[in-house]
C-alpha positions as CSV (number, residue, x, y, z in Angstrom):
1,M,2.4,-26.0,21.8
2,K,2.5,-23.4,19.0
3,K,-0.2,-20.7,18.9
4,K,-2.2,-20.7,15.7
5,A,-2.5,-17.4,13.9
6,A,-4.8,-16.5,11.0
7,L,-4.5,-13.3,8.9
8,H,-6.9,-11.6,6.6
9,N,-6.1,-8.6,4.3
10,L,-8.4,-5.9,3.0
11,G,-7.5,-3.2,0.6
12,C,-4.5,-2.2,-1.5
13,K,-1.2,-3.9,-2.5
14,V,0.6,-2.0,0.3
15,N,-1.7,-3.6,2.8
16,A,-1.1,-7.0,1.2
17,Y,2.7,-6.5,1.5
18,E,2.4,-5.6,5.1
19,T,0.2,-8.6,5.8
20,E,2.8,-10.9,4.3
21,A,5.5,-9.2,6.4
22,M,3.5,-9.7,9.6
23,Q,3.0,-13.3,8.7
24,E,6.7,-13.8,8.4
25,L,7.2,-12.1,11.8
26,L,4.7,-14.6,13.3
27,E,6.4,-17.6,11.6
28,Q,9.8,-16.5,12.8
29,N,8.5,-16.3,16.4
30,G,7.0,-19.7,16.6
31,Y,3.4,-19.1,15.5
32,E,1.7,-21.6,13.2
33,I,-0.1,-19.9,10.3
34,V,-3.5,-21.4,9.6
35,P,-6.4,-20.5,7.2
36,F,-8.8,-17.7,8.3
37,K,-11.5,-20.0,9.8
38,E,-12.4,-21.6,13.1
39,G,-9.6,-22.8,15.3
40,A,-7.1,-20.0,15.4
41,D,-5.7,-18.5,18.6
42,V,-5.0,-15.1,17.1
43,Y,-6.8,-13.4,14.2
44,I,-5.2,-10.5,12.6
45,I,-7.3,-8.3,10.2
46,N,-5.4,-5.7,8.2
47,T,-8.3,-3.2,7.5
48,C,-9.0,-0.7,4.8
49,T,-11.0,2.6,4.9
50,V,-10.8,4.0,1.3
51,T,-14.6,3.7,0.9
52,N,-17.6,3.1,3.1
53,V,-17.8,-0.4,1.6
54,A,-14.2,-1.0,2.8
55,D,-15.2,0.2,6.3
56,R,-18.2,-2.2,6.4
57,K,-16.1,-5.1,5.2
58,S,-13.5,-4.3,7.9
59,R,-16.1,-4.4,10.6
60,Q,-17.6,-7.6,9.3
61,M,-14.3,-9.4,9.3
62,L,-13.5,-8.3,12.9
63,H,-16.9,-9.6,14.0
64,K,-16.4,-12.8,12.0
65,A,-13.1,-13.5,13.8
66,R,-14.7,-13.0,17.2
67,K,-17.6,-15.4,16.3
68,M,-15.3,-18.1,15.0
69,N,-13.5,-18.3,18.3
70,P,-14.8,-16.2,21.2
71,D,-11.6,-17.0,23.2
72,A,-9.2,-15.9,20.5
73,V,-7.2,-12.7,20.4
74,V,-8.6,-10.4,17.7
75,V,-6.0,-7.9,16.4
76,A,-7.2,-5.0,14.2
77,T,-4.7,-3.0,12.2
78,G,-4.6,-1.0,9.0
79,C,-6.2,2.2,7.8
80,Y,-9.8,1.7,9.2
81,V,-8.6,1.4,12.8
82,Q,-6.0,4.2,12.3
83,A,-8.7,6.6,11.1
84,R,-11.1,5.6,13.8
85,G,-8.6,6.3,16.6
86,E,-10.0,5.2,20.0
87,D,-13.5,4.5,18.7
88,I,-13.0,0.8,17.9
89,D,-15.5,-2.0,18.2
90,P,-15.4,-3.8,21.6
91,C,-14.9,-7.2,19.8
92,V,-11.3,-6.1,19.2
93,D,-8.6,-7.0,21.8
94,I,-5.6,-5.3,20.3
95,V,-5.4,-2.3,18.0
96,V,-2.2,-1.8,16.1
97,G,-1.6,1.5,14.3
98,N,-0.2,1.7,10.7
99,N,3.2,2.7,12.0
100,K,3.4,-0.1,14.6
101,K,2.9,-3.3,12.5
102,K,6.6,-4.1,12.7
103,D,6.2,-4.4,16.5
104,L,3.4,-7.0,16.3
105,I,5.2,-9.7,18.2
106,A,6.2,-7.4,21.1
107,I,2.6,-6.1,21.3
108,L,1.2,-9.6,21.4
109,D,3.7,-10.7,24.1
110,E,2.9,-7.6,26.2
111,Y,-0.8,-8.4,25.8
112,Y,-0.4,-12.0,27.0
113,N,1.8,-10.9,29.9
114,A,-0.8,-8.3,31.0
115,Q,-3.4,-11.0,31.3
116,H,-5.4,-10.1,28.2
117,K,-6.1,-6.5,29.0
118,V,-7.2,-4.5,26.0
119,K,-4.2,-2.9,24.3
120,K,-4.0,0.0,21.8
121,E,-0.9,1.0,19.9
122,L,-2.1,4.0,17.9
123,L,0.2,6.9,17.4
124,D,-0.5,10.3,15.8
125,I,0.7,9.1,12.4
126,N,0.7,12.6,11.0
127,H,3.8,13.4,13.0
128,E,5.7,10.4,11.9
129,K,8.8,11.1,9.8
130,E,10.5,7.7,9.8
131,Y,9.6,4.9,7.4
132,E,8.5,1.7,9.2
133,E,10.9,-0.9,8.0
134,M,9.3,-4.2,7.2
135,Q,10.4,-6.9,4.8
136,V,9.5,-10.2,3.1
137,T,11.6,-13.0,1.9
138,H,8.8,-15.0,0.3
139,T,5.2,-14.5,-0.8
140,A,2.1,-16.5,-1.6
141,E,3.0,-16.1,-5.3
142,H,5.8,-18.2,-6.8
143,T,7.6,-15.8,-9.1
144,R,6.2,-12.3,-8.5
145,A,6.8,-10.2,-5.3
146,Y,5.3,-6.9,-4.3
147,I,7.8,-4.6,-2.6
148,K,6.6,-1.6,-0.6
149,V,9.0,1.3,-1.1
150,Q,7.1,4.3,0.2
151,D,4.3,5.2,2.7
152,G,2.1,8.2,3.3
153,C,0.8,10.9,1.0
154,N,1.1,14.7,0.8
155,Q,-1.5,15.3,-1.9
156,F,-4.7,15.8,0.2
157,C,-7.2,15.2,-2.6
158,S,-10.5,16.4,-1.4
159,Y,-12.2,13.0,-1.5
160,C,-9.4,11.0,0.1
161,I,-8.9,10.0,3.8
162,I,-5.6,8.2,3.1
163,P,-3.2,11.1,4.3
164,Y,-5.0,11.0,7.6
165,A,-4.8,7.2,7.9
166,R,-1.2,6.8,6.5
167,G,0.4,10.1,7.4
168,R,2.9,12.2,5.3
169,V,5.3,10.8,2.8
170,R,8.0,8.5,4.2
171,S,10.3,6.8,1.7
172,R,12.2,3.6,2.3
173,R,15.9,3.8,2.3
174,F,17.4,3.1,-1.2
175,E,19.8,0.4,0.1
176,N,17.1,-1.4,2.0
177,V,14.9,-1.7,-1.1
178,I,17.7,-3.1,-3.2
179,A,18.7,-5.5,-0.4
180,E,15.2,-6.9,-0.3
181,V,15.1,-7.2,-4.1
182,E,18.4,-9.1,-4.0
183,R,17.0,-11.5,-1.3
184,L,13.9,-12.2,-3.3
185,A,15.9,-12.8,-6.4
186,A,18.1,-15.2,-4.5
187,N,14.9,-17.0,-3.4
188,G,13.8,-17.5,-7.0
189,F,11.5,-14.5,-7.6
190,K,11.8,-13.3,-11.2
191,E,9.3,-10.3,-11.1
192,V,8.9,-7.4,-8.6
193,V,6.2,-4.9,-8.4
194,L,7.2,-1.6,-6.8
195,T,4.3,-0.2,-4.8
196,G,3.5,2.5,-2.3
197,I,0.7,4.7,-1.0
198,H,1.8,7.5,-3.4
199,L,4.6,5.8,-5.4
200,S,5.4,8.9,-7.4
201,S,6.5,10.7,-4.2
202,Y,9.3,8.3,-3.5
203,G,12.4,10.2,-2.4
204,V,10.8,13.6,-1.9
205,D,11.7,13.4,1.8
206,F,15.3,12.5,1.2
207,E,18.1,15.2,1.3
208,E,19.9,13.5,-1.5
209,A,18.5,13.6,-5.1
210,T,17.3,10.0,-5.2
211,G,13.8,9.6,-6.7
212,L,11.7,6.9,-8.2
213,L,13.5,6.8,-11.5
214,E,16.9,6.2,-9.8
215,L,15.3,3.4,-7.7
216,I,13.9,1.7,-10.7
217,Q,17.2,1.9,-12.5
218,A,18.9,0.3,-9.5
219,V,16.3,-2.5,-9.3
220,N,16.8,-3.1,-13.1
221,A,20.5,-3.9,-12.4
222,V,19.8,-6.7,-9.8
223,K,20.7,-10.1,-11.2
224,G,18.0,-12.6,-11.3
225,I,15.1,-10.1,-11.7
226,E,13.6,-10.3,-15.1
227,R,10.6,-8.1,-14.9
228,I,9.7,-4.9,-13.1
229,R,6.2,-3.5,-12.8
230,L,5.1,-0.2,-11.2
231,G,2.1,0.5,-9.0
232,S,-0.2,3.5,-9.6
233,L,1.6,6.6,-10.8
234,E,0.7,10.3,-10.5
235,P,0.4,11.6,-14.1
236,K,2.8,14.5,-13.6
237,I,5.8,12.2,-12.8
238,V,5.8,11.2,-16.5
239,T,8.1,13.8,-18.0
240,E,10.1,13.5,-21.2
241,H,13.2,12.6,-19.1
242,F,11.3,10.0,-17.0
243,A,9.7,8.3,-20.0
244,S,12.9,8.3,-22.0
245,E,15.1,6.9,-19.3
246,L,12.5,4.3,-18.4
247,S,12.3,3.1,-21.9
248,K,16.0,2.2,-21.8
249,L,15.5,-0.4,-19.1
250,D,15.2,-3.9,-20.5
251,K,13.2,-5.3,-17.5
252,I,10.4,-2.7,-17.4
253,C,6.9,-4.1,-18.3
254,P,5.2,-1.3,-20.3
255,H,2.0,-1.1,-18.2
256,F,1.3,2.2,-16.6
257,H,-1.6,3.0,-14.3
258,L,-2.1,6.7,-14.4
259,S,-4.9,7.9,-12.1
260,L,-7.2,10.3,-14.0
261,Q,-10.3,10.5,-11.7
262,S,-12.1,13.0,-14.1
263,G,-11.9,14.2,-17.6
264,C,-13.2,17.6,-16.6
265,D,-10.8,20.4,-15.5
266,A,-13.4,22.0,-13.2
267,T,-14.0,18.7,-11.4
268,L,-10.3,18.0,-11.1
269,K,-9.9,21.4,-9.4
270,R,-12.6,20.6,-6.9
271,M,-11.0,17.2,-6.3
272,N,-7.7,19.1,-5.6
273,R,-6.0,17.0,-8.3
274,K,-2.8,18.9,-9.3
275,Y,-3.0,18.5,-13.1
276,T,-5.3,19.3,-16.0
277,T,-6.7,17.1,-18.7
278,K,-4.2,18.5,-21.2
279,E,-1.3,17.6,-18.9
280,Y,-2.7,14.1,-18.5
281,E,-3.0,13.7,-22.2
282,R,0.6,14.9,-22.6
283,C,1.7,12.2,-20.2
284,C,0.0,9.5,-22.3
285,E,1.6,10.9,-25.4
286,L,5.1,10.7,-23.9
287,L,4.6,7.0,-22.9
288,R,3.4,6.2,-26.4
289,K,6.4,8.1,-27.9
290,Y,9.0,6.0,-26.0
291,F,7.2,2.6,-25.7
292,V,5.7,0.5,-28.4
293,H,2.0,0.0,-27.6
294,P,2.2,0.6,-23.9
295,A,-0.7,-0.5,-21.7
296,I,-2.2,2.6,-20.0
297,T,-4.9,2.1,-17.4
298,T,-6.7,4.5,-15.1
299,D,-9.3,5.2,-12.4
300,V,-12.3,7.5,-12.9
301,I,-14.7,8.7,-10.2
302,V,-18.3,9.1,-11.4
303,G,-20.8,11.2,-9.5
304,F,-18.3,13.3,-7.6
305,P,-20.2,15.9,-5.5
306,G,-21.2,18.8,-7.6
307,E,-20.5,17.1,-10.9
308,T,-23.0,18.2,-13.6
309,E,-24.2,16.2,-16.5
310,E,-22.1,18.4,-18.8
311,E,-19.0,17.7,-16.7
312,F,-19.7,14.0,-16.8
313,E,-20.0,14.2,-20.6
314,Q,-16.6,15.8,-20.8
315,T,-15.1,12.7,-19.0
316,K,-17.0,10.4,-21.4
317,A,-15.7,12.2,-24.4
């Protein structure tokens, strides 16, 4: 009889991609995927830790899984458990680190063979240099697929825990990304969204000079793909060359999410953001120069520690 597995995702598009990849692994190994409600034999919660609210929701979902079936195996993975280390709630049976998700089936098998002894698979992710290769061939959406091309971050913004939960930058091999895009196109997907923890850093860990622009150009050449979207970009990646070359690609959707965080240079410096408001403005100007009416969206943090009323007014302006 097939074991029933239920998955629940919290957090970013990278987490969502990894949840779909874990679901495929389970399906390929004989598990029946069921909704996240009573009746599952295995509950897998892909957690988030980007805010205290995300932490709370992660804990709530772990406890909810345990209450729905006290005899089920509760698996916790994702950034919340990676950041917590060994200090994990006793309701969890298996802890899977961010760089061990691809090994989910082997970890579950070992857990069952060990007669349900609590198992932890958490490594010091800060020392990881290899990208954890996962892939999807289908998604919950019919025509759009998210593709993870990069993991980790080297920025160390003063407010952000992600470099400690995801480790340093690790880029997915160029050929593996293109192979996945081709498989998705063959399965009828028309639109891909390139995503990562710090997408703009794609390729900085390669010896060869292959960066995000070159990857986008190669994806643009894949037959069957009609639209390409990009995840959040670091403003400084938008150079004259980047904007100019991107505008030549017929499949690019001109929507750019450039994280601002503050419109005050003093606050940006305390945040350890590596650009000024003038540089950010210049990036927007370049996009408007090369694209007709591009959609530009952003994030702003209000009430950053030490922010004065005057600094807030600079952001408002």
